[in-house]
NUKOLTI-95494 format. One record per residue (C-alpha): residue number from 1; x, y, z. Coordinates in steps of 0.5 Angstrom, whole numbers, plus 500, padded with zeros to 3 digits. Layout:
! residues N
+------+-----+-----+-----+
| keza |   X |   Y |   Z |
+------+-----+-----+-----+
|  NUM |   X |   Y |   Z |
...
+------+-----+-----+-----+
! end
This chain:
! residues 508
+------+-----+-----+-----+
| keza |   X |   Y |   Z |
+------+-----+-----+-----+
|    1 | 935 | 572 | 055 |
|    2 | 933 | 576 | 049 |
|    3 | 930 | 583 | 050 |
|    4 | 923 | 584 | 048 |
|    5 | 922 | 590 | 043 |
|    6 | 920 | 597 | 045 |
|    7 | 913 | 598 | 046 |
|    8 | 910 | 604 | 044 |
|    9 | 904 | 608 | 047 |
|   10 | 900 | 605 | 041 |
|   11 | 900 | 598 | 044 |
|   12 | 897 | 600 | 051 |
|   13 | 890 | 598 | 052 |
|   14 | 885 | 603 | 051 |
|   15 | 883 | 603 | 059 |
|   16 | 890 | 605 | 061 |
|   17 | 890 | 611 | 055 |
|   18 | 884 | 614 | 058 |
|   19 | 887 | 614 | 065 |
|   20 | 893 | 617 | 063 |
|   21 | 889 | 622 | 059 |
|   22 | 884 | 624 | 065 |
|   23 | 890 | 628 | 068 |
|   24 | 890 | 633 | 062 |
|   25 | 887 | 639 | 062 |
|   26 | 881 | 640 | 057 |
|   27 | 885 | 644 | 053 |
|   28 | 891 | 639 | 053 |
|   29 | 885 | 634 | 051 |
|   30 | 883 | 637 | 045 |
|   31 | 890 | 638 | 043 |
|   32 | 892 | 631 | 044 |
|   33 | 886 | 629 | 040 |
|   34 | 889 | 631 | 034 |
|   35 | 895 | 626 | 034 |
|   36 | 891 | 620 | 031 |
|   37 | 884 | 617 | 031 |
|   38 | 886 | 612 | 037 |
|   39 | 888 | 618 | 041 |
|   40 | 881 | 621 | 039 |
|   41 | 877 | 615 | 040 |
|   42 | 880 | 615 | 047 |
|   43 | 880 | 622 | 049 |
|   44 | 872 | 623 | 047 |
|   45 | 871 | 617 | 052 |
|   46 | 865 | 620 | 056 |
|   47 | 868 | 619 | 063 |
|   48 | 874 | 624 | 061 |
|   49 | 868 | 630 | 060 |
|   50 | 864 | 629 | 066 |
|   51 | 866 | 637 | 068 |
|   52 | 866 | 642 | 062 |
|   53 | 868 | 649 | 063 |
|   54 | 868 | 654 | 057 |
|   55 | 869 | 661 | 056 |
|   56 | 867 | 663 | 049 |
|   57 | 867 | 669 | 045 |
|   58 | 869 | 676 | 046 |
|   59 | 876 | 675 | 044 |
|   60 | 879 | 673 | 050 |
|   61 | 884 | 668 | 047 |
|   62 | 887 | 672 | 043 |
|   63 | 882 | 677 | 040 |
|   64 | 879 | 673 | 035 |
|   65 | 872 | 674 | 033 |
|   66 | 866 | 670 | 037 |
|   67 | 863 | 668 | 030 |
|   68 | 870 | 664 | 030 |
|   69 | 868 | 661 | 036 |
|   70 | 861 | 658 | 035 |
|   71 | 864 | 652 | 031 |
|   72 | 868 | 650 | 037 |
|   73 | 862 | 651 | 042 |
|   74 | 858 | 647 | 037 |
|   75 | 863 | 641 | 037 |
|   76 | 864 | 641 | 044 |
|   77 | 857 | 641 | 046 |
|   78 | 855 | 636 | 040 |
|   79 | 860 | 631 | 043 |
|   80 | 859 | 632 | 051 |
|   81 | 852 | 636 | 052 |
|   82 | 848 | 629 | 052 |
|   83 | 852 | 626 | 058 |
|   84 | 856 | 632 | 061 |
|   85 | 855 | 632 | 069 |
|   86 | 857 | 639 | 070 |
|   87 | 857 | 645 | 065 |
|   88 | 860 | 652 | 067 |
|   89 | 859 | 657 | 061 |
|   90 | 861 | 664 | 060 |
|   91 | 858 | 667 | 053 |
|   92 | 862 | 673 | 052 |
|   93 | 860 | 675 | 044 |
|   94 | 862 | 682 | 045 |
|   95 | 869 | 684 | 047 |
|   96 | 873 | 684 | 041 |
|   97 | 866 | 686 | 037 |
|   98 | 864 | 692 | 040 |
|   99 | 870 | 696 | 043 |
|  100 | 872 | 702 | 040 |
|  101 | 876 | 700 | 034 |
|  102 | 884 | 699 | 035 |
|  103 | 883 | 700 | 042 |
|  104 | 884 | 694 | 048 |
|  105 | 877 | 692 | 050 |
|  106 | 880 | 689 | 057 |
|  107 | 879 | 695 | 061 |
|  108 | 873 | 698 | 058 |
|  109 | 867 | 699 | 063 |
|  110 | 860 | 700 | 061 |
|  111 | 860 | 707 | 061 |
|  112 | 866 | 708 | 056 |
|  113 | 863 | 704 | 051 |
|  114 | 859 | 708 | 045 |
|  115 | 852 | 706 | 043 |
|  116 | 851 | 702 | 037 |
|  117 | 847 | 708 | 034 |
|  118 | 853 | 713 | 034 |
|  119 | 857 | 709 | 029 |
|  120 | 854 | 705 | 023 |
|  121 | 860 | 701 | 023 |
|  122 | 859 | 700 | 031 |
|  123 | 852 | 698 | 030 |
|  124 | 853 | 693 | 025 |
|  125 | 858 | 689 | 029 |
|  126 | 853 | 690 | 035 |
|  127 | 848 | 686 | 031 |
|  128 | 853 | 681 | 029 |
|  129 | 855 | 680 | 036 |
|  130 | 847 | 680 | 038 |
|  131 | 846 | 674 | 033 |
|  132 | 852 | 670 | 035 |
|  133 | 850 | 671 | 042 |
|  134 | 843 | 668 | 040 |
|  135 | 846 | 662 | 036 |
|  136 | 851 | 660 | 042 |
|  137 | 845 | 660 | 047 |
|  138 | 841 | 656 | 042 |
|  139 | 847 | 651 | 041 |
|  140 | 848 | 650 | 048 |
|  141 | 841 | 648 | 050 |
|  142 | 840 | 644 | 043 |
|  143 | 845 | 639 | 046 |
|  144 | 843 | 639 | 053 |
|  145 | 836 | 639 | 053 |
|  146 | 835 | 631 | 054 |
|  147 | 841 | 631 | 059 |
|  148 | 838 | 628 | 065 |
|  149 | 844 | 627 | 069 |
|  150 | 847 | 634 | 069 |
|  151 | 848 | 636 | 076 |
|  152 | 851 | 643 | 075 |
|  153 | 849 | 648 | 070 |
|  154 | 852 | 655 | 071 |
|  155 | 851 | 660 | 065 |
|  156 | 853 | 667 | 065 |
|  157 | 852 | 672 | 059 |
|  158 | 857 | 677 | 058 |
|  159 | 853 | 682 | 055 |
|  160 | 855 | 689 | 059 |
|  161 | 858 | 692 | 053 |
|  162 | 852 | 691 | 049 |
|  163 | 849 | 697 | 053 |
|  164 | 846 | 702 | 050 |
|  165 | 842 | 708 | 053 |
|  166 | 838 | 706 | 059 |
|  167 | 838 | 698 | 061 |
|  168 | 839 | 693 | 056 |
|  169 | 834 | 688 | 056 |
|  170 | 831 | 682 | 051 |
|  171 | 827 | 687 | 047 |
|  172 | 834 | 689 | 044 |
|  173 | 834 | 682 | 041 |
|  174 | 828 | 683 | 037 |
|  175 | 832 | 687 | 033 |
|  176 | 836 | 682 | 030 |
|  177 | 834 | 678 | 024 |
|  178 | 829 | 672 | 026 |
|  179 | 831 | 674 | 033 |
|  180 | 823 | 673 | 036 |
|  181 | 823 | 666 | 033 |
|  182 | 830 | 664 | 036 |
|  183 | 828 | 667 | 043 |
|  184 | 822 | 663 | 043 |
|  185 | 826 | 657 | 041 |
|  186 | 831 | 658 | 047 |
|  187 | 826 | 659 | 052 |
|  188 | 822 | 653 | 050 |
|  189 | 829 | 649 | 050 |
|  190 | 831 | 651 | 057 |
|  191 | 824 | 649 | 059 |
|  192 | 825 | 643 | 056 |
|  193 | 831 | 642 | 059 |
|  194 | 828 | 643 | 066 |
|  195 | 823 | 638 | 065 |
|  196 | 828 | 633 | 063 |
|  197 | 833 | 634 | 069 |
|  198 | 833 | 629 | 074 |
|  199 | 838 | 631 | 079 |
|  200 | 840 | 638 | 078 |
|  201 | 843 | 641 | 084 |
|  202 | 846 | 647 | 082 |
|  203 | 843 | 652 | 077 |
|  204 | 846 | 659 | 076 |
|  205 | 843 | 663 | 070 |
|  206 | 846 | 670 | 070 |
|  207 | 844 | 676 | 065 |
|  208 | 842 | 671 | 060 |
|  209 | 838 | 675 | 055 |
|  210 | 832 | 672 | 053 |
|  211 | 833 | 665 | 057 |
|  212 | 829 | 665 | 063 |
|  213 | 822 | 668 | 064 |
|  214 | 817 | 668 | 070 |
|  215 | 814 | 661 | 067 |
|  216 | 821 | 658 | 067 |
|  217 | 822 | 655 | 074 |
|  218 | 815 | 652 | 073 |
|  219 | 817 | 647 | 068 |
|  220 | 823 | 644 | 073 |
|  221 | 821 | 637 | 074 |
|  222 | 819 | 634 | 081 |
|  223 | 826 | 630 | 082 |
|  224 | 830 | 636 | 081 |
|  225 | 826 | 641 | 085 |
|  226 | 828 | 636 | 091 |
|  227 | 835 | 636 | 089 |
|  228 | 836 | 643 | 087 |
|  229 | 841 | 646 | 093 |
|  230 | 843 | 653 | 089 |
|  231 | 839 | 657 | 085 |
|  232 | 842 | 664 | 082 |
|  233 | 837 | 668 | 077 |
|  234 | 840 | 675 | 076 |
|  235 | 837 | 679 | 071 |
|  236 | 835 | 686 | 073 |
|  237 | 831 | 688 | 067 |
|  238 | 825 | 683 | 068 |
|  239 | 820 | 683 | 074 |
|  240 | 821 | 677 | 079 |
|  241 | 823 | 671 | 076 |
|  242 | 821 | 666 | 081 |
|  243 | 814 | 666 | 084 |
|  244 | 813 | 664 | 091 |
|  245 | 809 | 658 | 089 |
|  246 | 816 | 656 | 085 |
|  247 | 820 | 658 | 091 |
|  248 | 816 | 653 | 096 |
|  249 | 817 | 647 | 091 |
|  250 | 825 | 648 | 092 |
|  251 | 825 | 646 | 100 |
|  252 | 832 | 644 | 100 |
|  253 | 835 | 650 | 097 |
|  254 | 842 | 652 | 101 |
|  255 | 844 | 658 | 097 |
|  256 | 840 | 663 | 093 |
|  257 | 842 | 669 | 089 |
|  258 | 837 | 674 | 086 |
|  259 | 836 | 681 | 085 |
|  260 | 835 | 685 | 091 |
|  261 | 828 | 688 | 089 |
|  262 | 826 | 681 | 088 |
|  263 | 827 | 679 | 095 |
|  264 | 820 | 681 | 097 |
|  265 | 817 | 680 | 104 |
|  266 | 813 | 674 | 102 |
|  267 | 819 | 670 | 099 |
|  268 | 823 | 672 | 105 |
|  269 | 818 | 669 | 110 |
|  270 | 818 | 663 | 105 |
|  271 | 825 | 662 | 106 |
|  272 | 824 | 662 | 114 |
|  273 | 819 | 657 | 114 |
|  274 | 820 | 651 | 119 |
|  275 | 819 | 646 | 113 |
|  276 | 825 | 648 | 109 |
|  277 | 832 | 647 | 109 |
|  278 | 835 | 653 | 113 |
|  279 | 839 | 657 | 108 |
|  280 | 846 | 658 | 108 |
|  281 | 848 | 663 | 103 |
|  282 | 844 | 669 | 100 |
|  283 | 847 | 673 | 094 |
|  284 | 843 | 680 | 092 |
|  285 | 845 | 685 | 087 |
|  286 | 842 | 692 | 087 |
|  287 | 843 | 696 | 081 |
|  288 | 841 | 703 | 082 |
|  289 | 839 | 704 | 074 |
|  290 | 834 | 698 | 075 |
|  291 | 830 | 701 | 081 |
|  292 | 826 | 706 | 077 |
|  293 | 823 | 699 | 074 |
|  294 | 824 | 695 | 080 |
|  295 | 823 | 699 | 086 |
|  296 | 825 | 697 | 093 |
|  297 | 817 | 697 | 096 |
|  298 | 815 | 691 | 098 |
|  299 | 822 | 688 | 099 |
|  300 | 824 | 684 | 106 |
|  301 | 823 | 689 | 112 |
|  302 | 827 | 689 | 119 |
|  303 | 822 | 684 | 122 |
|  304 | 823 | 679 | 116 |
|  305 | 830 | 679 | 117 |
|  306 | 830 | 677 | 124 |
|  307 | 825 | 672 | 123 |
|  308 | 830 | 669 | 117 |
|  309 | 836 | 669 | 121 |
|  310 | 832 | 666 | 127 |
|  311 | 831 | 660 | 122 |
|  312 | 837 | 660 | 119 |
|  313 | 842 | 661 | 124 |
|  314 | 848 | 660 | 119 |
|  315 | 846 | 665 | 114 |
|  316 | 851 | 670 | 111 |
|  317 | 849 | 675 | 106 |
|  318 | 853 | 678 | 100 |
|  319 | 851 | 684 | 097 |
|  320 | 853 | 688 | 090 |
|  321 | 851 | 695 | 090 |
|  322 | 852 | 698 | 083 |
|  323 | 851 | 705 | 082 |
|  324 | 847 | 706 | 089 |
|  325 | 846 | 712 | 093 |
|  326 | 846 | 713 | 100 |
|  327 | 838 | 714 | 101 |
|  328 | 837 | 707 | 098 |
|  329 | 843 | 704 | 102 |
|  330 | 840 | 706 | 108 |
|  331 | 833 | 703 | 106 |
|  332 | 837 | 696 | 104 |
|  333 | 842 | 696 | 110 |
|  334 | 838 | 693 | 115 |
|  335 | 841 | 692 | 122 |
|  336 | 839 | 684 | 122 |
|  337 | 841 | 683 | 116 |
|  338 | 847 | 678 | 117 |
|  339 | 852 | 681 | 112 |
|  340 | 859 | 678 | 110 |
|  341 | 861 | 681 | 104 |
|  342 | 859 | 688 | 101 |
|  343 | 861 | 691 | 094 |
|  344 | 859 | 698 | 093 |
|  345 | 861 | 700 | 086 |
|  346 | 859 | 706 | 082 |
|  347 | 862 | 711 | 076 |
|  348 | 860 | 717 | 079 |
|  349 | 855 | 716 | 085 |
|  350 | 858 | 718 | 092 |
|  351 | 858 | 713 | 098 |
|  352 | 858 | 718 | 104 |
|  353 | 862 | 717 | 111 |
|  354 | 856 | 716 | 114 |
|  355 | 854 | 710 | 110 |
|  356 | 861 | 707 | 112 |
|  357 | 860 | 709 | 119 |
|  358 | 853 | 705 | 119 |
|  359 | 856 | 699 | 116 |
|  360 | 862 | 698 | 121 |
|  361 | 857 | 699 | 127 |
|  362 | 852 | 694 | 124 |
|  363 | 856 | 689 | 121 |
|  364 | 862 | 689 | 126 |
|  365 | 861 | 681 | 128 |
|  366 | 860 | 679 | 121 |
|  367 | 863 | 683 | 115 |
|  368 | 869 | 680 | 112 |
|  369 | 869 | 683 | 105 |
|  370 | 869 | 690 | 104 |
|  371 | 870 | 693 | 097 |
|  372 | 869 | 701 | 096 |
|  373 | 870 | 702 | 088 |
|  374 | 869 | 709 | 084 |
|  375 | 871 | 710 | 077 |
|  376 | 871 | 717 | 077 |
|  377 | 877 | 722 | 077 |
|  378 | 875 | 726 | 083 |
|  379 | 877 | 723 | 089 |
|  380 | 873 | 725 | 095 |
|  381 | 875 | 724 | 102 |
|  382 | 871 | 720 | 107 |
|  383 | 874 | 723 | 113 |
|  384 | 871 | 729 | 117 |
|  385 | 878 | 731 | 118 |
|  386 | 885 | 727 | 117 |
|  387 | 884 | 724 | 124 |
|  388 | 877 | 721 | 123 |
|  389 | 877 | 716 | 117 |
|  390 | 871 | 712 | 117 |
|  391 | 875 | 706 | 114 |
|  392 | 880 | 706 | 120 |
|  393 | 874 | 705 | 124 |
|  394 | 871 | 700 | 120 |
|  395 | 878 | 696 | 121 |
|  396 | 877 | 697 | 128 |
|  397 | 870 | 695 | 129 |
|  398 | 870 | 689 | 124 |
|  399 | 874 | 684 | 127 |
|  400 | 873 | 679 | 122 |
|  401 | 875 | 683 | 116 |
|  402 | 879 | 679 | 111 |
|  403 | 879 | 683 | 105 |
|  404 | 879 | 691 | 104 |
|  405 | 879 | 694 | 097 |
|  406 | 879 | 701 | 096 |
|  407 | 879 | 705 | 089 |
|  408 | 876 | 712 | 087 |
|  409 | 876 | 715 | 095 |
|  410 | 882 | 719 | 098 |
|  411 | 886 | 715 | 103 |
|  412 | 891 | 718 | 107 |
|  413 | 897 | 714 | 108 |
|  414 | 897 | 715 | 116 |
|  415 | 890 | 712 | 116 |
|  416 | 892 | 706 | 111 |
|  417 | 898 | 705 | 116 |
|  418 | 893 | 705 | 122 |
|  419 | 888 | 700 | 118 |
|  420 | 894 | 695 | 117 |
|  421 | 896 | 695 | 124 |
|  422 | 889 | 694 | 127 |
|  423 | 888 | 688 | 122 |
|  424 | 895 | 685 | 122 |
|  425 | 896 | 679 | 118 |
|  426 | 888 | 677 | 119 |
|  427 | 887 | 682 | 113 |
|  428 | 889 | 677 | 107 |
|  429 | 887 | 682 | 102 |
|  430 | 889 | 690 | 102 |
|  431 | 888 | 693 | 095 |
|  432 | 889 | 700 | 095 |
|  433 | 890 | 704 | 088 |
|  434 | 896 | 708 | 088 |
|  435 | 892 | 714 | 085 |
|  436 | 887 | 714 | 092 |
|  437 | 893 | 714 | 097 |
|  438 | 895 | 721 | 099 |
|  439 | 900 | 724 | 104 |
|  440 | 900 | 729 | 109 |
|  441 | 905 | 734 | 108 |
|  442 | 905 | 736 | 115 |
|  443 | 907 | 729 | 117 |
|  444 | 912 | 729 | 111 |
|  445 | 916 | 734 | 114 |
|  446 | 918 | 730 | 120 |
|  447 | 919 | 724 | 116 |
|  448 | 926 | 722 | 113 |
|  449 | 926 | 719 | 106 |
|  450 | 921 | 717 | 100 |
|  451 | 914 | 717 | 103 |
|  452 | 912 | 712 | 098 |
|  453 | 917 | 707 | 101 |
|  454 | 916 | 709 | 108 |
|  455 | 909 | 707 | 107 |
|  456 | 910 | 701 | 103 |
|  457 | 915 | 699 | 109 |
|  458 | 910 | 701 | 115 |
|  459 | 904 | 697 | 112 |
|  460 | 908 | 691 | 110 |
|  461 | 911 | 690 | 117 |
|  462 | 904 | 691 | 120 |
|  463 | 901 | 686 | 115 |
|  464 | 907 | 681 | 116 |
|  465 | 908 | 680 | 108 |
|  466 | 910 | 684 | 102 |
|  467 | 905 | 690 | 100 |
|  468 | 905 | 695 | 095 |
|  469 | 899 | 700 | 092 |
|  470 | 896 | 697 | 086 |
|  471 | 899 | 701 | 080 |
|  472 | 894 | 699 | 075 |
|  473 | 887 | 701 | 077 |
|  474 | 884 | 697 | 072 |
|  475 | 886 | 691 | 076 |
|  476 | 882 | 694 | 082 |
|  477 | 876 | 695 | 077 |
|  478 | 873 | 689 | 074 |
|  479 | 867 | 689 | 070 |
|  480 | 862 | 689 | 076 |
|  481 | 856 | 684 | 074 |
|  482 | 862 | 679 | 071 |
|  483 | 865 | 680 | 078 |
|  484 | 859 | 679 | 082 |
|  485 | 857 | 672 | 078 |
|  486 | 864 | 669 | 079 |
|  487 | 864 | 672 | 087 |
|  488 | 858 | 669 | 088 |
|  489 | 860 | 662 | 086 |
|  490 | 866 | 662 | 090 |
|  491 | 861 | 665 | 096 |
|  492 | 856 | 659 | 095 |
|  493 | 861 | 654 | 094 |
|  494 | 863 | 655 | 102 |
|  495 | 858 | 650 | 103 |
|  496 | 857 | 643 | 101 |
|  497 | 852 | 641 | 096 |
|  498 | 852 | 634 | 097 |
|  499 | 851 | 634 | 105 |
|  500 | 848 | 641 | 106 |
|  501 | 853 | 642 | 111 |
|  502 | 857 | 649 | 111 |
|  503 | 864 | 647 | 108 |
|  504 | 871 | 651 | 110 |
|  505 | 871 | 658 | 108 |
|  506 | 874 | 660 | 101 |
|  507 | 878 | 667 | 101 |
|  508 | 879 | 670 | 095 |
+------+-----+-----+-----+
! end
């Protein structure tokens, strides 16, 4: 019997080629599309692109300028914007533009970046980055404005490095050529998208300058108002982005993320209404730099929290407090607030031992994540003396604690051992920067060998896994708003947005 001739990939039916390509990542699909016209035709089949995750600009893929990324974004959005079901986009047109020249920008936080007025060359790059940001946002919403089938839209504008003196807001965009015209067009396109949507379930817009206005949600179609289960509107520059009447329309919300100052007593009362779906996740950003413009007066009271918790028994709260002092924290940390995750992040503001003590007492049954970060060369000691560390008490009292991250505060080695012994293997993440660890000289006299080696051995034994202090502080200090945006996504996905029932918790 004669053997058939060799059958190549080109002889396969298109349906089979599409099925094979479905196992490739988005990046590999795009690379494979350059092989031949047949593959390109198959690779751009709509079924292969129901979900799209992109991070554009900022030199994140080798340090190229974000203007070079714009044609890539235009191509992808032109191809898939009208039918994609899930779109997750991070616009970062700033990383390689505005970092100090000949410097690595990956470790740069906001306070380390000079303002554009301090350097003419930097100022020009600042304007270029702003213009590119506007063009990229226009590109996205021009492509998706008629998409009626989009179920999930997550947008993050990584504009933190554009920070000048004071807060960055949409007024900065008006300095760009035709900035006013582009901002108006962007806002109109966003509202057009909301009005055309029919089954939107997840909407997240974080720090997207010039996109959301207090009138935007009024354009959301009635079908999407019924289906929307997660809403995130984070922009600490503007007034409230959601009114009580608009929140009242969104009766099936399971997860919500807002600036803390926007969670008024009235909104909290609406969330506790018996006519709504109980809320499961609430993420709140408290930015100390914005409190001058968005004060805490009128925010949810202790009675409001009690009422909300009675209605939403499974509610859990995540708070990021950025550059917030102890006085403000005392006003925010209500006893009835069901706090699960808390990050205290600052450049210089000091968290006191009494605040940590309060946290461990009030949230001993709910707290699972605690991040205490301070980006300052001074390393204050929270303990009254070396044997009364409030972090040890927190580890003892908070029986659900699974993630503990510390940087910028002194942690004595024997207290770190105590923390690891108290929590054991249930402490899934214990990250402490090496520079934060100190050793008691009196104890070192009684111990043989290298104290660092002994500490590593003791903590590893207590945790039941290999442990080391973090040698690179930049790994402990992510850019705060970007970290919050990503973490609240993980936090919110702890529930199912189809059934509305709590899903299995995800750990970092």
